[in-house]
C-alpha positions as CSV (number, residue, x, y, z in Angstrom):
1,M,-7.9,6.9,11.9
2,T,-8.6,5.5,8.5
3,Q,-12.3,5.0,7.7
4,A,-13.9,2.7,5.2
5,V,-15.5,4.3,2.1
6,E,-17.2,3.1,-1.0
7,T,-15.1,5.1,-3.4
8,L,-11.7,6.8,-3.4
9,V,-10.8,9.8,-5.6
10,L,-7.1,9.7,-6.4
11,D,-5.4,12.8,-7.9
12,E,-1.8,13.4,-8.8
13,A,-0.9,13.9,-5.1
14,G,-2.8,10.8,-3.9
15,I,-5.9,10.9,-1.7
16,R,-6.9,14.5,-0.8
17,G,-6.7,15.1,2.9
18,D,-4.6,12.0,3.6
19,L,-1.5,12.2,5.8
20,H,0.6,10.9,2.9
21,A,-0.9,13.0,0.2
22,G,1.3,15.3,-1.8
23,L,3.5,15.5,-4.8
24,T,6.6,15.7,-2.6
25,R,7.7,14.4,0.8
26,R,10.7,15.0,3.1
27,S,13.6,12.5,3.3
28,G,13.9,10.6,6.6
29,P,15.0,7.3,8.1
30,R,14.0,5.4,4.9
31,E,16.8,7.2,3.1
32,P,19.8,6.9,5.5
33,W,22.1,7.9,2.6
34,L,20.5,11.4,2.4
35,P,20.4,14.2,4.9
36,R,17.0,14.4,6.6
37,G,14.5,17.0,5.4
38,L,15.4,17.1,1.7
39,T,12.4,17.4,-0.7
40,L,11.8,14.2,-2.7
41,R,9.2,12.9,-5.1
42,N,6.4,11.4,-3.0
43,D,6.6,7.7,-3.6
44,R,4.4,6.8,-0.6
45,Q,1.0,8.4,-1.6
46,V,-1.1,5.3,-1.1
47,S,-0.7,2.2,1.2
48,A,-2.3,-1.0,-0.1
49,L,-3.1,-4.0,2.1
50,C,-4.5,-7.5,1.5
51,P,-7.2,-9.1,3.7
52,T,-5.5,-12.6,3.4
53,E,-2.2,-11.1,4.5
54,L,-3.8,-9.2,7.3
55,A,-5.4,-12.5,8.5
56,A,-2.0,-14.2,8.5
57,I,-0.5,-11.3,10.5
58,A,-3.4,-11.6,13.0
59,R,-2.8,-15.3,13.4
60,G,0.9,-14.6,14.1
61,L,-0.2,-12.1,16.8
62,D,-2.9,-14.3,18.3
63,L,-5.6,-11.7,17.3
64,P,-9.0,-12.7,16.0
65,V,-8.7,-10.0,13.3
66,L,-6.4,-7.2,12.2
67,P,-8.5,-4.3,10.8
68,P,-6.7,-2.4,8.0
69,Q,-7.5,0.8,9.9
70,W,-5.0,-0.2,12.6
71,L,-2.2,0.1,10.0
72,G,-3.5,3.2,8.3
73,G,-4.0,1.4,5.0
74,N,-5.7,3.4,2.2
75,L,-6.6,0.6,-0.2
76,L,-7.7,-2.9,0.6
77,I,-7.1,-5.3,-2.3
78,D,-8.8,-8.7,-2.1
79,G,-8.3,-11.6,-4.4
80,L,-4.8,-10.7,-5.5
81,A,-2.5,-13.5,-4.2
82,G,0.9,-12.3,-3.0
83,L,0.2,-8.6,-3.0
84,S,3.1,-7.8,-0.8
85,G,5.5,-9.6,-3.2
86,L,4.6,-7.6,-6.3
87,A,7.7,-6.1,-7.9
88,P,8.4,-2.4,-7.7
89,G,7.6,-0.9,-11.1
90,S,4.5,-3.0,-11.4
91,R,1.3,-1.1,-11.9
92,L,-2.2,-1.8,-10.6
93,A,-4.8,-0.9,-13.1
94,I,-8.1,-0.5,-11.1
95,G,-11.6,-0.7,-12.5
96,G,-13.1,-1.0,-16.0
97,G,-13.9,-4.1,-17.9
98,W,-10.8,-4.4,-20.0
99,G,-9.3,-7.3,-18.1
100,G,-5.8,-6.5,-19.2
101,K,-6.5,-6.7,-22.9
102,G,-6.7,-3.7,-25.2
103,R,-6.8,-0.3,-23.8
104,F,-7.4,0.5,-20.1
105,D,-11.0,1.8,-19.5
106,G,-11.0,1.9,-15.7
107,G,-10.7,4.3,-12.8
108,A,-7.0,4.8,-11.9
109,V,-3.5,3.3,-12.3
110,L,-1.1,3.0,-9.3
111,R,2.6,2.3,-9.5
112,V,4.1,-0.1,-7.0
113,E,7.0,1.8,-5.4
114,A,8.1,-0.6,-2.6
115,Y,7.1,-3.2,-0.1
116,N,5.9,-1.5,3.0
117,L,8.3,-2.7,5.7
118,P,6.8,-3.6,9.1
119,C,8.0,-1.1,11.6
120,R,7.7,-0.4,15.3
121,R,5.4,2.6,14.6
122,A,2.9,0.2,13.0
123,G,3.5,-2.3,15.8
124,A,2.8,0.5,18.4
125,A,-0.5,1.3,16.6
126,V,-1.5,-2.4,16.6
127,A,-0.5,-2.8,20.3
128,A,-2.5,0.3,21.3
129,A,-5.6,-0.7,19.3
130,A,-5.5,-4.3,20.7
131,G,-4.7,-3.2,24.2
132,R,-1.7,-5.6,24.3
133,S,1.7,-3.9,24.7
134,E,3.7,-7.0,23.8
135,L,2.5,-6.7,20.2
136,L,4.7,-3.7,19.7
137,F,7.7,-6.0,19.3
138,R,5.9,-9.1,17.9
139,F,4.4,-7.1,15.0
140,V,7.6,-6.8,13.0
141,G,8.2,-10.5,12.9
142,A,4.5,-11.5,12.3
143,A,4.2,-8.9,9.5
144,A,7.4,-9.8,7.7
145,G,6.6,-10.2,4.0
146,L,2.9,-9.4,4.6
147,R,2.8,-5.6,5.2
148,G,1.5,-4.5,1.9
149,L,2.8,-2.0,-0.6
150,V,3.3,1.7,-1.0
151,L,2.2,3.2,-4.2
152,S,2.1,6.4,-6.2
153,V,-0.5,7.6,-8.6
154,D,0.3,7.1,-12.3
155,L,-3.2,7.9,-13.6
156,P,-5.6,9.8,-11.4
157,G,-9.2,8.7,-11.1
158,T,-11.9,7.2,-9.0
159,V,-11.8,3.6,-7.7
160,A,-14.7,1.8,-5.9
161,V,-15.3,-1.2,-3.8
162,G,-15.5,-4.3,-6.0
163,D,-13.4,-2.8,-8.9
164,A,-11.2,-5.3,-10.7
165,V,-7.5,-5.0,-10.3
166,V,-5.1,-6.0,-13.1
167,V,-1.4,-6.2,-12.4
168,I,0.8,-4.9,-15.1
169,P,4.3,-6.2,-14.5
170,P,7.3,-3.9,-15.0
171,V,8.9,-3.8,-18.4
172,T,12.3,-5.6,-18.5
173,V,14.7,-4.5,-21.3
174,K,18.0,-6.4,-21.5
175,G,18.1,-7.1,-17.8
176,A,17.0,-3.6,-16.7
177,T,13.6,-2.9,-15.1
178,R,11.7,0.2,-15.9
């Protein structure tokens, strides 16, 4: 189970020792167009959640709280409205005092790869932790649009509780996003 810590050390593979750490991963149900088991770049190294969004999911499930540990989140980002709606290709620059102006002087930069779809596996974890089997199926609906993000590490480093997070939107060139 995920445990709260004061600092996270992120390297090129993600968080050392984490289930999703690694430079590569195997294709699976998220890539139905590919045969399962192919080696892919790991675009799911870190899972970010938002306390406000977790509270909304908890209300939808009639729970007093929804601890991020129940969903296996690695990074809890508070004060960033609409976290789950950030566009893929955006970057989260974490730490430092730069505030988005000049050169980054912080701890790490993470790339938004995708919205983390609510799934029955996460629903099963919530149901088991809450001791309420009906939450298995209710979770997907309650968490729609609020499940957080999956990220990859662009710039390795250390991030700490209370670090500022600056969103760097994806660069758009003549209608294409990079």
